[in-house]
N, CA, C, O and the ligand as a Tripos MOL2 file, in Angstrom:
@<TRIPOS>MOLECULE
protein
  305   303    77     0     0
PROTEIN
NO_CHARGES

@<TRIPOS>ATOM
      1 N         -24.4540   26.2620    0.9110 N.3       1 MET1
      2 CA        -23.5340   25.8210   -0.1490 C.3       1 MET1
      3 C         -23.5370   26.8360   -1.2870 C.2       1 MET1
      4 O         -24.5970   27.2160   -1.7850 O.2       1 MET1
      5 N         -22.3900   27.2590   -1.6820 N.am      2 PRO2
      6 CA        -22.3380   28.2200   -2.7900 C.3       2 PRO2
      7 C         -22.6300   27.5170   -4.1450 C.2       2 PRO2
      8 O         -22.3400   26.3410   -4.3630 O.2       2 PRO2
      9 N         -23.2110   28.3220   -5.0040 N.am      3 ILE3
     10 CA        -23.4440   27.8430   -6.3760 C.3       3 ILE3
     11 C         -22.3800   28.4610   -7.2560 C.2       3 ILE3
     12 O         -22.2270   29.6830   -7.2840 O.2       3 ILE3
     13 N         -21.6480   27.6380   -7.9690 N.am      4 TYR4
     14 CA        -20.5870   28.1240   -8.8240 C.3       4 TYR4
     15 C         -21.0420   28.0770  -10.2770 C.2       4 TYR4
     16 O         -21.7570   27.1720  -10.7060 O.2       4 TYR4
     17 N         -20.6010   29.0830  -11.0090 N.am      5 GLU5
     18 CA        -20.9190   29.1760  -12.4210 C.3       5 GLU5
     19 C         -19.6770   28.7540  -13.2330 C.2       5 GLU5
     20 O         -18.5650   29.2190  -12.9800 O.2       5 GLU5
     21 N         -19.8910   27.8910  -14.1800 N.am      6 TYR6
     22 CA        -18.8090   27.4260  -15.0270 C.3       6 TYR6
     23 C         -19.1660   27.7030  -16.4650 C.2       6 TYR6
     24 O         -20.3340   27.7480  -16.8510 O.2       6 TYR6
     25 N         -18.1090   27.8880  -17.2540 N.am      7 VAL7
     26 CA        -18.3030   28.0080  -18.7120 C.3       7 VAL7
     27 C         -17.3560   27.0390  -19.3820 C.2       7 VAL7
     28 O         -16.1780   26.9700  -19.0300 O.2       7 VAL7
     29 N         -17.8660   26.2840  -20.3550 N.am      8 CYS8
     30 CA        -17.0630   25.3470  -21.0980 C.3       8 CYS8
     31 C         -16.3460   26.0800  -22.2400 C.2       8 CYS8
     32 O         -16.9710   26.7840  -23.0330 O.2       8 CYS8
     33 N         -15.0430   25.9000  -22.3020 N.am      9 LEU9
     34 CA        -14.2690   26.5870  -23.3520 C.3       9 LEU9
     35 C         -14.3920   25.8680  -24.6950 C.2       9 LEU9
     36 O         -14.0150   26.4160  -25.7310 O.2       9 LEU9
     37 N         -14.9090   24.6640  -24.6780 N.am     10 ASP10
     38 CA        -15.0590   23.9170  -25.9450 C.3      10 ASP10
     39 C         -16.3680   24.2770  -26.6630 C.2      10 ASP10
     40 O         -16.3730   24.6320  -27.8410 O.2      10 ASP10
     41 N         -17.4670   24.1750  -25.9220 N.am     11 CYS11
     42 CA        -18.7620   24.3880  -26.5730 C.3      11 CYS11
     43 C         -19.4820   25.6430  -26.0790 C.2      11 CYS11
     44 O         -20.6130   25.9230  -26.4760 O.2      11 CYS11
     45 N         -18.8060   26.3920  -25.2040 N.am     12 LYS12
     46 CA        -19.3290   27.6520  -24.6760 C.3      12 LYS12
     47 C         -20.5880   27.4640  -23.8290 C.2      12 LYS12
     48 O         -21.3080   28.4220  -23.5480 O.2      12 LYS12
     49 N         -20.8360   26.2510  -23.4380 N.am     13 ASN13
     50 CA        -21.9780   25.9970  -22.5570 C.3      13 ASN13
     51 C         -21.7080   26.5820  -21.1810 C.2      13 ASN13
     52 O         -20.6080   26.4400  -20.6470 O.2      13 ASN13
     53 N         -22.6970   27.2310  -20.6120 N.am     14 GLU14
     54 CA        -22.5730   27.7460  -19.2520 C.3      14 GLU14
     55 C         -23.5230   26.9640  -18.3510 C.2      14 GLU14
     56 O         -24.6700   26.7020  -18.7110 O.2      14 GLU14
     57 N         -23.0200   26.5960  -17.1710 N.am     15 PHE15
     58 CA        -23.8640   25.8400  -16.2940 C.3      15 PHE15
     59 C         -23.4710   26.1560  -14.8500 C.2      15 PHE15
     60 O         -22.4020   26.7040  -14.5810 O.2      15 PHE15
     61 N         -24.3550   25.7990  -13.9440 N.am     16 GLU16
     62 CA        -24.1150   26.0580  -12.5320 C.3      16 GLU16
     63 C         -24.0680   24.7620  -11.7590 C.2      16 GLU16
     64 O         -24.7970   23.8150  -12.0530 O.2      16 GLU16
     65 N         -23.2040   24.7350  -10.7710 N.am     17 THR17
     66 CA        -23.0750   23.5380   -9.9670 C.3      17 THR17
     67 C         -22.9830   23.9480   -8.5010 C.2      17 THR17
     68 O         -22.2800   24.9010   -8.1660 O.2      17 THR17
     69 N         -23.6710   23.2530   -7.6490 N.am     18 ILE18
     70 CA        -23.5430   23.4750   -6.2120 C.3      18 ILE18
     71 C         -22.4080   22.5970   -5.6840 C.2      18 ILE18
     72 O         -22.4460   21.3710   -5.7820 O.2      18 ILE18
     73 N         -21.4120   23.2550   -5.1290 N.am     19 ARG19
     74 CA        -20.2710   22.5090   -4.5950 C.3      19 ARG19
     75 C         -19.8620   23.1170   -3.2740 C.2      19 ARG19
     76 O         -20.1440   24.2850   -3.0070 O.2      19 ARG19
     77 N         -19.2120   22.3480   -2.4660 N.am     20 SER20
     78 CA        -18.6490   22.9190   -1.2630 C.3      20 SER20
     79 C         -17.4430   23.7610   -1.6470 C.2      20 SER20
     80 O         -16.8430   23.5670   -2.7040 O.2      20 SER20
     81 N         -17.0980   24.7030   -0.7700 N.am     21 MET21
     82 CA        -16.0520   25.6500   -1.1130 C.3      21 MET21
     83 C         -14.7120   24.9320   -1.3180 C.2      21 MET21
     84 O         -13.9020   25.3620   -2.1390 O.2      21 MET21
     85 N         -14.4770   23.8580   -0.5890 N.am     22 LYS22
     86 CA        -13.1920   23.1660   -0.7420 C.3      22 LYS22
     87 C         -13.0830   22.4550   -2.0790 C.2      22 LYS22
     88 O         -11.9840   22.1250   -2.5240 O.2      22 LYS22
     89 N         -14.2190   22.2180   -2.7210 N.am     23 ASP23
     90 CA        -14.2230   21.5500   -4.0300 C.3      23 ASP23
     91 C         -14.2700   22.5440   -5.1800 C.2      23 ASP23
     92 O         -14.2680   22.1450   -6.3440 O.2      23 ASP23
     93 N         -14.3110   23.8330   -4.8660 N.am     24 ALA24
     94 CA        -14.5380   24.8370   -5.8870 C.3      24 ALA24
     95 C         -13.4440   24.8620   -6.9530 C.2      24 ALA24
     96 O         -13.7090   25.1210   -8.1270 O.2      24 ALA24
     97 N         -12.2290   24.5930   -6.5300 N.am     25 ASP25
     98 CA        -11.1080   24.6570   -7.4730 C.3      25 ASP25
     99 C         -10.7770   23.3390   -8.1190 C.2      25 ASP25
    100 O          -9.8510   23.2480   -8.9240 O.2      25 ASP25
    101 N         -11.5260   22.3200   -7.7720 N.am     26 LYS26
    102 CA        -11.2750   21.0280   -8.4020 C.3      26 LYS26
    103 C         -11.8500   21.0570   -9.8250 C.2      26 LYS26
    104 O         -12.8180   21.7630  -10.1070 O.2      26 LYS26
    105 N         -11.2400   20.2880  -10.6910 N.am     27 PRO27
    106 CA        -11.7130   20.2570  -12.0850 C.3      27 PRO27
    107 C         -13.1190   19.6670  -12.1600 C.2      27 PRO27
    108 O         -13.4770   18.7530  -11.4170 O.2      27 PRO27
    109 N         -13.8790   20.2080  -13.0590 N.am     28 THR28
    110 CA        -15.1890   19.6340  -13.3180 C.3      28 THR28
    111 C         -15.3310   19.4510  -14.8450 C.2      28 THR28
    112 O         -14.5390   19.9840  -15.6230 O.2      28 THR28
    113 N         -16.2950   18.7320  -15.2240 N.am     29 GLU29
    114 CA        -16.4660   18.5350  -16.6520 C.3      29 GLU29
    115 C         -17.7750   19.1680  -17.1280 C.2      29 GLU29
    116 O         -18.7480   19.2860  -16.3840 O.2      29 GLU29
    117 N         -17.7540   19.5600  -18.3710 N.am     30 CYS30
    118 CA        -18.9370   20.1900  -18.9680 C.3      30 CYS30
    119 C         -20.0920   19.2060  -18.9720 C.2      30 CYS30
    120 O         -19.9480   18.0660  -19.4140 O.2      30 CYS30
    121 N         -21.2250   19.6490  -18.4810 N.am     31 GLU31
    122 CA        -22.3700   18.7610  -18.4160 C.3      31 GLU31
    123 C         -23.0060   18.5560  -19.8060 C.2      31 GLU31
    124 O         -23.8650   17.6920  -19.9840 O.2      31 GLU31
    125 N         -22.5750   19.3490  -20.7630 N.am     32 LYS32
    126 CA        -23.1530   19.2230  -22.1040 C.3      32 LYS32
    127 C         -22.2870   18.3160  -23.0040 C.2      32 LYS32
    128 O         -22.7750   17.3600  -23.6070 O.2      32 LYS32
    129 N         -20.9920   18.6510  -23.0690 N.am     33 CYS33
    130 CA        -20.1310   17.8890  -23.9900 C.3      33 CYS33
    131 C         -19.1520   16.9820  -23.2330 C.2      33 CYS33
    132 O         -18.4730   16.1580  -23.8450 O.2      33 CYS33
    133 N         -19.0780   17.1290  -21.9300 N.am     34 GLY34
    134 CA        -18.2040   16.2660  -21.1550 C.3      34 GLY34
    135 C         -16.7420   16.6990  -21.1870 C.2      34 GLY34
    136 O         -15.8710   16.0130  -20.6520 O.2      34 GLY34
    137 N         -16.4780   17.8550  -21.8260 N.am     35 GLY35
    138 CA        -15.1100   18.3360  -21.9420 C.3      35 GLY35
    139 C         -14.5630   18.8040  -20.6120 C.2      35 GLY35
    140 O         -15.3190   19.1640  -19.7090 O.2      35 GLY35
    141 N         -13.2670   18.7980  -20.4970 N.am     36 LEU36
    142 CA        -12.6290   19.1920  -19.2610 C.3      36 LEU36
    143 C         -12.0780   20.6140  -19.2950 C.2      36 LEU36
    144 O         -11.5250   21.0960  -18.3070 O.2      36 LEU36
    145 N         -12.2290   21.2750  -20.4270 N.am     37 HIS37
    146 CA        -11.7680   22.6630  -20.5230 C.3      37 HIS37
    147 C         -12.8270   23.5990  -19.9990 C.2      37 HIS37
    148 O         -13.4300   24.3790  -20.7370 O.2      37 HIS37
    149 N         -13.0340   23.4990  -18.7100 N.am     38 VAL38
    150 CA        -14.0900   24.2650  -18.0610 C.3      38 VAL38
    151 C         -13.4940   25.3060  -17.1510 C.2      38 VAL38
    152 O         -12.6370   25.0110  -16.3170 O.2      38 VAL38
    153 N         -13.9560   26.5290  -17.3190 N.am     39 LYS39
    154 CA        -13.4160   27.6220  -16.5170 C.3      39 LYS39
    155 C         -14.4570   28.0460  -15.4940 C.2      39 LYS39
    156 O         -15.6300   28.2290  -15.8190 O.2      39 LYS39
    157 N         -14.0150   28.1980  -14.2630 N.am     40 ARG40
    158 CA        -14.9250   28.6090  -13.2010 C.3      40 ARG40
    159 C         -15.1010   30.1050  -13.2090 C.2      40 ARG40
    160 O         -14.1260   30.8550  -13.2340 O.2      40 ARG40
    161 N         -16.3230   30.5330  -13.1870 N.am     41 LYS41
    162 CA        -16.6020   31.9430  -13.0090 C.3      41 LYS41
    163 C         -16.8120   32.2260  -11.5390 C.2      41 LYS41
    164 O         -16.7250   31.3170  -10.7150 O.2      41 LYS41
    165 N         -17.0810   33.4400  -11.2060 N.am     42 LEU42
    166 CA        -17.2830   33.7550   -9.8000 C.3      42 LEU42
    167 C         -18.5340   33.0720   -9.2800 C.2      42 LEU42
    168 O         -19.5180   32.8920   -9.9980 O.2      42 LEU42
    169 N         -18.4660   32.7020   -8.0220 N.am     43 ALA43
    170 CA        -19.6820   32.1610   -7.3960 C.3      43 ALA43
    171 C         -20.7340   33.2700   -7.3380 C.2      43 ALA43
    172 O         -20.4320   34.4170   -7.0110 O.2      43 ALA43
    173 N         -21.9380   32.9110   -7.6520 N.am     44 VAL44
    174 CA        -22.9760   33.9310   -7.7730 C.3      44 VAL44
    175 C         -23.9510   33.9820   -6.6090 C.2      44 VAL44
    176 O         -24.4810   35.0450   -6.2860 O.2      44 VAL44
    177 N         -24.1830   32.8740   -5.9970 N.am     45 ILE45
    178 CA        -25.1900   32.8390   -4.9220 C.3      45 ILE45
    179 C         -24.6250   32.0950   -3.7340 C.2      45 ILE45
    180 O         -24.0030   31.0410   -3.8750 O.2      45 ILE45
    181 N         -24.8450   32.6460   -2.5880 N.am     46 TYR46
    182 CA        -24.4940   31.9440   -1.3600 C.3      46 TYR46
    183 C         -25.7390   31.7140   -0.5190 C.2      46 TYR46
    184 O         -26.3960   32.6550   -0.0710 O.2      46 TYR46
    185 N         -26.0330   30.4880   -0.3250 N.am     47 ALA47
    186 CA        -27.2040   30.1820    0.4570 C.3      47 ALA47
    187 C         -26.9210   30.3010    1.9770 C.2      47 ALA47
    188 O         -27.8270   30.4430    2.7980 O.2      47 ALA47
    189 N         -25.6540   30.2370    2.2880 N.am     48 MET48
    190 CA        -25.2580   30.2940    3.6930 C.3      48 MET48
    191 C         -23.9350   31.0480    3.8020 C.2      48 MET48
    192 O         -23.0400   30.8700    2.9740 O.2      48 MET48
    193 N         -23.8200   31.8780    4.8130 N.am     49 SER49
    194 CA        -22.5680   32.5810    5.0450 C.3      49 SER49
    195 C         -22.0580   32.2230    6.4240 C.2      49 SER49
    196 O         -22.7480   32.3690    7.4330 O.2      49 SER49
    197 N         -20.8450   31.7570    6.4290 N.am     50 GLY50
    198 CA        -20.2500   31.4060    7.7120 C.3      50 GLY50
    199 C         -19.7610   32.6210    8.4680 C.2      50 GLY50
    200 O         -19.5760   32.5670    9.6840 O.2      50 GLY50
    201 N         -19.5500   33.7110    7.7620 N.am     51 GLY51
    202 CA        -19.0990   34.9320    8.4170 C.3      51 GLY51
    203 C         -17.6300   34.9480    8.7500 C.2      51 GLY51
    204 O         -17.1690   35.8280    9.4770 O.2      51 GLY51
    205 N         -16.8790   33.9830    8.2280 N.am     52 HIS52
    206 CA        -15.4590   33.9580    8.5220 C.3      52 HIS52
    207 C         -14.6650   34.1240    7.2490 C.2      52 HIS52
    208 O         -15.0320   33.6040    6.1950 O.2      52 HIS52
    209 N         -13.5810   34.8490    7.3590 N.am     53 ALA53
    210 CA        -12.6880   34.9530    6.2160 C.3      53 ALA53
    211 C         -12.0200   33.6180    6.0170 C.2      53 ALA53
    212 O         -11.7180   32.9140    6.9810 O.2      53 ALA53
    213 N         -11.7850   33.2640    4.7510 N.am     54 VAL54
    214 CA        -11.2350   31.9660    4.4690 C.3      54 VAL54
    215 C          -9.7130   31.9530    4.5390 C.2      54 VAL54
    216 O          -9.1080   30.8870    4.6470 O.2      54 VAL54
    217 N          -9.1010   33.1060    4.4800 N.am     55 SER55
    218 CA         -7.6380   33.1400    4.5670 C.3      55 SER55
    219 C          -7.2410   33.6300    5.9460 C.2      55 SER55
    220 O          -8.0550   34.1490    6.7090 O.2      55 SER55
    221 N          -5.9720   33.4500    6.2380 N.am     56 GLY56
    222 CA         -5.4760   33.8620    7.5450 C.3      56 GLY56
    223 C          -5.1330   35.3430    7.5840 C.2      56 GLY56
    224 O          -4.9150   35.9050    8.6580 O.2      56 GLY56
    225 N          -5.0840   35.9720    6.4290 N.am     57 THR57
    226 CA         -4.7100   37.3800    6.4320 C.3      57 THR57
    227 C          -5.8960   38.2480    6.8190 C.2      57 THR57
    228 O          -7.0480   37.8880    6.5770 O.2      57 THR57
    229 N          -5.6180   39.3400    7.3950 N.am     58 SER58
    230 CA         -6.7060   40.2290    7.7880 C.3      58 SER58
    231 C          -7.1110   41.1130    6.6200 C.2      58 SER58
    232 O          -6.2580   41.6340    5.9010 O.2      58 SER58
    233 N          -8.3730   41.2750    6.4400 N.am     59 ASN59
    234 CA         -8.8670   42.1800    5.4370 C.3      59 ASN59
    235 C         -10.2070   42.7350    5.8780 C.2      59 ASN59
    236 O         -10.7470   42.3250    6.9060 O.2      59 ASN59
    237 N         -10.7300   43.6450    5.1230 N.am     60 SER60
    238 CA        -11.9410   44.3310    5.5730 C.3      60 SER60
    239 C         -13.2050   43.6300    5.1150 C.2      60 SER60
    240 O         -14.3190   44.0720    5.4000 O.2      60 SER60
    241 N         -13.0150   42.5340    4.4030 N.am     61 CYS61
    242 CA        -14.2020   41.8460    3.8780 C.3      61 CYS61
    243 C         -14.7470   40.8820    4.9080 C.2      61 CYS61
    244 O         -14.0070   40.0600    5.4460 O.2      61 CYS61
    245 N         -16.0120   40.9740    5.1830 N.am     62 ASN62
    246 CA        -16.6560   40.0790    6.1390 C.3      62 ASN62
    247 C         -17.7300   39.2430    5.4840 C.2      62 ASN62
    248 O         -18.5740   38.6600    6.1650 O.2      62 ASN62
    249 N         -17.7060   39.1820    4.1700 N.am     63 CYS63
    250 CA        -18.7730   38.4340    3.5140 C.3      63 CYS63
    251 C         -18.5400   36.9380    3.5890 C.2      63 CYS63
    252 O         -19.4500   36.1590    3.3070 O.2      63 CYS63
    253 N         -17.3340   36.5160    3.9660 N.am     64 GLY64
    254 CA        -17.0740   35.0800    4.1250 C.3      64 GLY64
    255 C         -16.9730   34.3370    2.8340 C.2      64 GLY64
    256 O         -16.9060   33.1070    2.8390 O.2      64 GLY64
    257 N         -16.9590   35.0340    1.7210 N.am     65 SER65
    258 CA        -16.9690   34.3130    0.4560 C.3      65 SER65
    259 C         -15.7800   34.6480   -0.4320 C.2      65 SER65
    260 O         -15.7340   34.2250   -1.5870 O.2      65 SER65
    261 N         -14.8260   35.3960    0.0870 N.am     66 CYS66
    262 CA        -13.7190   35.7890   -0.7550 C.3      66 CYS66
    263 C         -12.4300   35.8120    0.0140 C.2      66 CYS66
    264 O         -12.4130   35.6260    1.2310 O.2      66 CYS66
    265 N         -11.3700   36.0360   -0.6830 N.am     67 ARG67
    266 CA        -10.0700   36.1080   -0.0280 C.3      67 ARG67
    267 C          -9.5520   37.5340   -0.0330 C.2      67 ARG67
    268 O          -8.3410   37.7530   -0.0430 O.2      67 ARG67
    269 N         -10.4270   38.4760   -0.0270 N.am     68 GLY68
    270 CA        -10.0690   39.8590    0.0770 C.3      68 GLY68
    271 C          -9.8310   40.5470   -1.2520 C.2      68 GLY68
    272 O          -9.2850   41.6500   -1.2830 O.2      68 GLY68
    273 N         -10.2230   39.9310   -2.3360 N.am     69 GLY69
    274 CA        -10.0680   40.5790   -3.6260 C.3      69 GLY69
    275 C         -10.9510   39.9240   -4.6510 C.2      69 GLY69
    276 O         -11.2480   38.7340   -4.5500 O.2      69 GLY69
    277 N         -11.3670   40.6720   -5.6250 N.am     70 ASN70
    278 CA        -12.1770   40.1510   -6.7010 C.3      70 ASN70
    279 C         -13.4150   39.3930   -6.2030 C.2      70 ASN70
    280 O         -13.7890   38.3350   -6.7090 O.2      70 ASN70
    281 N         -14.0140   39.9940   -5.1970 N.am     71 CYS71
    282 CA        -15.1350   39.2950   -4.5840 C.3      71 CYS71
    283 C         -16.4590   39.7580   -5.1760 C.2      71 CYS71
    284 O         -16.7620   40.9500   -5.2190 O.2      71 CYS71
    285 N         -17.2290   38.7910   -5.6250 N.am     72 ALA72
    286 CA        -18.5330   39.1190   -6.1530 C.3      72 ALA72
    287 C         -19.5500   39.3180   -5.0660 C.2      72 ALA72
    288 O         -20.6210   39.8780   -5.2950 O.2      72 ALA72
    289 N         -19.2070   38.8480   -3.8550 N.am     73 GLY73
    290 CA        -20.1700   38.9390   -2.7670 C.3      73 GLY73
    291 C         -20.1680   40.3160   -2.1040 C.2      73 GLY73
    292 O         -21.2180   40.8310   -1.7220 O.2      73 GLY73
    293 N         -18.9780   40.9050   -1.9720 N.am     74 CYS74
    294 CA        -18.9170   42.1670   -1.2340 C.3      74 CYS74
    295 C         -18.3930   43.3070   -2.0910 C.2      74 CYS74
    296 O         -18.4830   44.4660   -1.6840 O.2      74 CYS74
    297 N         -17.8400   43.0090   -3.2820 N.am     75 GLY75
    298 CA        -17.3900   44.0510   -4.1690 C.3      75 GLY75
    299 C         -15.9750   44.5570   -3.9120 C.2      75 GLY75
    300 O         -15.4970   45.4390   -4.6260 O.2      75 GLY75
    301 N         -15.3170   44.0240   -2.9280 N.am     76 SER76
    302 CA        -13.9680   44.4890   -2.6180 C.3      76 SER76
    303 C         -12.9670   43.7910   -3.5420 C.2      76 SER76
    304 O         -11.7650   44.0390   -3.4500 O.2      76 SER76
    305 ZN        -18.8160   21.7360  -23.2800 Zn       77 ZN77
@<TRIPOS>BOND
     1     1     2 1
     2     2     3 1
     3     3     4 2
     4     3     5 am
     5     5     6 1
     6     6     7 1
     7     7     8 2
     8     7     9 am
     9     9    10 1
    10    10    11 1
    11    11    12 2
    12    11    13 am
    13    13    14 1
    14    14    15 1
    15    15    16 2
    16    15    17 am
    17    17    18 1
    18    18    19 1
    19    19    20 2
    20    19    21 am
    21    21    22 1
    22    22    23 1
    23    23    24 2
    24    23    25 am
    25    25    26 1
    26    26    27 1
    27    27    28 2
    28    27    29 am
    29    29    30 1
    30    30    31 1
    31    31    32 2
    32    31    33 am
    33    33    34 1
    34    34    35 1
    35    35    36 2
    36    35    37 am
    37    37    38 1
    38    38    39 1
    39    39    40 2
    40    39    41 am
    41    41    42 1
    42    42    43 1
    43    43    44 2
    44    43    45 am
    45    45    46 1
    46    46    47 1
    47    47    48 2
    48    47    49 am
    49    49    50 1
    50    50    51 1
    51    51    52 2
    52    51    53 am
    53    53    54 1
    54    54    55 1
    55    55    56 2
    56    55    57 am
    57    57    58 1
    58    58    59 1
    59    59    60 2
    60    59    61 am
    61    61    62 1
    62    62    63 1
    63    63    64 2
    64    63    65 am
    65    65    66 1
    66    66    67 1
    67    67    68 2
    68    67    69 am
    69    69    70 1
    70    70    71 1
    71    71    72 2
    72    71    73 am
    73    73    74 1
    74    74    75 1
    75    75    76 2
    76    75    77 am
    77    77    78 1
    78    78    79 1
    79    79    80 2
    80    79    81 am
    81    81    82 1
    82    82    83 1
    83    83    84 2
    84    83    85 am
    85    85    86 1
    86    86    87 1
    87    87    88 2
    88    87    89 am
    89    89    90 1
    90    90    91 1
    91    91    92 2
    92    91    93 am
    93    93    94 1
    94    94    95 1
    95    95    96 2
    96    95    97 am
    97    97    98 1
    98    98    99 1
    99    99   100 2
   100    99   101 am
   101   101   102 1
   102   102   103 1
   103   103   104 2
   104   103   105 am
   105   105   106 1
   106   106   107 1
   107   107   108 2
   108   107   109 am
   109   109   110 1
   110   110   111 1
   111   111   112 2
   112   111   113 am
   113   113   114 1
   114   114   115 1
   115   115   116 2
   116   115   117 am
   117   117   118 1
   118   118   119 1
   119   119   120 2
   120   119   121 am
   121   121   122 1
   122   122   123 1
   123   123   124 2
   124   123   125 am
   125   125   126 1
   126   126   127 1
   127   127   128 2
   128   127   129 am
   129   129   130 1
   130   130   131 1
   131   131   132 2
   132   131   133 am
   133   133   134 1
   134   134   135 1
   135   135   136 2
   136   135   137 am
   137   137   138 1
   138   138   139 1
   139   139   140 2
   140   139   141 am
   141   141   142 1
   142   142   143 1
   143   143   144 2
   144   143   145 am
   145   145   146 1
   146   146   147 1
   147   147   148 2
   148   147   149 am
   149   149   150 1
   150   150   151 1
   151   151   152 2
   152   151   153 am
   153   153   154 1
   154   154   155 1
   155   155   156 2
   156   155   157 am
   157   157   158 1
   158   158   159 1
   159   159   160 2
   160   159   161 am
   161   161   162 1
   162   162   163 1
   163   163   164 2
   164   163   165 am
   165   165   166 1
   166   166   167 1
   167   167   168 2
   168   167   169 am
   169   169   170 1
   170   170   171 1
   171   171   172 2
   172   171   173 am
   173   173   174 1
   174   174   175 1
   175   175   176 2
   176   175   177 am
   177   177   178 1
   178   178   179 1
   179   179   180 2
   180   179   181 am
   181   181   182 1
   182   182   183 1
   183   183   184 2
   184   183   185 am
   185   185   186 1
   186   186   187 1
   187   187   188 2
   188   187   189 am
   189   189   190 1
   190   190   191 1
   191   191   192 2
   192   191   193 am
   193   193   194 1
   194   194   195 1
   195   195   196 2
   196   195   197 am
   197   197   198 1
   198   198   199 1
   199   199   200 2
   200   199   201 am
   201   201   202 1
   202   202   203 1
   203   203   204 2
   204   203   205 am
   205   205   206 1
   206   206   207 1
   207   207   208 2
   208   207   209 am
   209   209   210 1
   210   210   211 1
   211   211   212 2
   212   211   213 am
   213   213   214 1
   214   214   215 1
   215   215   216 2
   216   215   217 am
   217   217   218 1
   218   218   219 1
   219   219   220 2
   220   219   221 am
   221   221   222 1
   222   222   223 1
   223   223   224 2
   224   223   225 am
   225   225   226 1
   226   226   227 1
   227   227   228 2
   228   227   229 am
   229   229   230 1
   230   230   231 1
   231   231   232 2
   232   231   233 am
   233   233   234 1
   234   234   235 1
   235   235   236 2
   236   235   237 am
   237   237   238 1
   238   238   239 1
   239   239   240 2
   240   239   241 am
   241   241   242 1
   242   242   243 1
   243   243   244 2
   244   243   245 am
   245   245   246 1
   246   246   247 1
   247   247   248 2
   248   247   249 am
   249   249   250 1
   250   250   251 1
   251   251   252 2
   252   251   253 am
   253   253   254 1
   254   254   255 1
   255   255   256 2
   256   255   257 am
   257   257   258 1
   258   258   259 1
   259   259   260 2
   260   259   261 am
   261   261   262 1
   262   262   263 1
   263   263   264 2
   264   263   265 am
   265   265   266 1
   266   266   267 1
   267   267   268 2
   268   267   269 am
   269   269   270 1
   270   270   271 1
   271   271   272 2
   272   271   273 am
   273   273   274 1
   274   274   275 1
   275   275   276 2
   276   275   277 am
   277   277   278 1
   278   278   279 1
   279   279   280 2
   280   279   281 am
   281   281   282 1
   282   282   283 1
   283   283   284 2
   284   283   285 am
   285   285   286 1
   286   286   287 1
   287   287   288 2
   288   287   289 am
   289   289   290 1
   290   290   291 1
   291   291   292 2
   292   291   293 am
   293   293   294 1
   294   294   295 1
   295   295   296 2
   296   295   297 am
   297   297   298 1
   298   298   299 1
   299   299   300 2
   300   299   301 am
   301   301   302 1
   302   302   303 1
   303   303   304 2
@<TRIPOS>SUBSTRUCTURE
     1 MET1         2 RESIDUE 1 A MET
     2 PRO2         6 RESIDUE 1 A PRO
     3 ILE3        10 RESIDUE 1 A ILE
     4 TYR4        14 RESIDUE 1 A TYR
     5 GLU5        18 RESIDUE 1 A GLU
     6 TYR6        22 RESIDUE 1 A TYR
     7 VAL7        26 RESIDUE 1 A VAL
     8 CYS8        30 RESIDUE 1 A CYS
     9 LEU9        34 RESIDUE 1 A LEU
    10 ASP10       38 RESIDUE 1 A ASP
    11 CYS11       42 RESIDUE 1 A CYS
    12 LYS12       46 RESIDUE 1 A LYS
    13 ASN13       50 RESIDUE 1 A ASN
    14 GLU14       54 RESIDUE 1 A GLU
    15 PHE15       58 RESIDUE 1 A PHE
    16 GLU16       62 RESIDUE 1 A GLU
    17 THR17       66 RESIDUE 1 A THR
    18 ILE18       70 RESIDUE 1 A ILE
    19 ARG19       74 RESIDUE 1 A ARG
    20 SER20       78 RESIDUE 1 A SER
    21 MET21       82 RESIDUE 1 A MET
    22 LYS22       86 RESIDUE 1 A LYS
    23 ASP23       90 RESIDUE 1 A ASP
    24 ALA24       94 RESIDUE 1 A ALA
    25 ASP25       98 RESIDUE 1 A ASP
    26 LYS26      102 RESIDUE 1 A LYS
    27 PRO27      106 RESIDUE 1 A PRO
    28 THR28      110 RESIDUE 1 A THR
    29 GLU29      114 RESIDUE 1 A GLU
    30 CYS30      118 RESIDUE 1 A CYS
    31 GLU31      122 RESIDUE 1 A GLU
    32 LYS32      126 RESIDUE 1 A LYS
    33 CYS33      130 RESIDUE 1 A CYS
    34 GLY34      134 RESIDUE 1 A GLY
    35 GLY35      138 RESIDUE 1 A GLY
    36 LEU36      142 RESIDUE 1 A LEU
    37 HIS37      146 RESIDUE 1 A HIS
    38 VAL38      150 RESIDUE 1 A VAL
    39 LYS39      154 RESIDUE 1 A LYS
    40 ARG40      158 RESIDUE 1 A ARG
    41 LYS41      162 RESIDUE 1 A LYS
    42 LEU42      166 RESIDUE 1 A LEU
    43 ALA43      170 RESIDUE 1 A ALA
    44 VAL44      174 RESIDUE 1 A VAL
    45 ILE45      178 RESIDUE 1 A ILE
    46 TYR46      182 RESIDUE 1 A TYR
    47 ALA47      186 RESIDUE 1 A ALA
    48 MET48      190 RESIDUE 1 A MET
    49 SER49      194 RESIDUE 1 A SER
    50 GLY50      198 RESIDUE 1 A GLY
    51 GLY51      202 RESIDUE 1 A GLY
    52 HIS52      206 RESIDUE 1 A HIS
    53 ALA53      210 RESIDUE 1 A ALA
    54 VAL54      214 RESIDUE 1 A VAL
    55 SER55      218 RESIDUE 1 A SER
    56 GLY56      222 RESIDUE 1 A GLY
    57 THR57      226 RESIDUE 1 A THR
    58 SER58      230 RESIDUE 1 A SER
    59 ASN59      234 RESIDUE 1 A ASN
    60 SER60      238 RESIDUE 1 A SER
    61 CYS61      242 RESIDUE 1 A CYS
    62 ASN62      246 RESIDUE 1 A ASN
    63 CYS63      250 RESIDUE 1 A CYS
    64 GLY64      254 RESIDUE 1 A GLY
    65 SER65      258 RESIDUE 1 A SER
    66 CYS66      262 RESIDUE 1 A CYS
    67 ARG67      266 RESIDUE 1 A ARG
    68 GLY68      270 RESIDUE 1 A GLY
    69 GLY69      274 RESIDUE 1 A GLY
    70 ASN70      278 RESIDUE 1 A ASN
    71 CYS71      282 RESIDUE 1 A CYS
    72 ALA72      286 RESIDUE 1 A ALA
    73 GLY73      290 RESIDUE 1 A GLY
    74 CYS74      294 RESIDUE 1 A CYS
    75 GLY75      298 RESIDUE 1 A GLY
    76 SER76      302 RESIDUE 1 A SER
    77 ZN77       305 GROUP 0 **** ****
């Protein structure tokens, strides 16, 4: 399960949450102030790699954690 980093735009609190990839884009709330103005940063740690690209398009990335751009896992 990937660990996602979030930052609260209200109180600037940064926190990490383990979520499944399908839940990554769902809204979350700040664990400090409970605000909903939370911005997701790049996922920083992957405990498991499926080895499959998540999109149907072909790309050179095989890290399984990105859609072929702006990937923190493989740098592409
Ligand atoms: Zn907050």
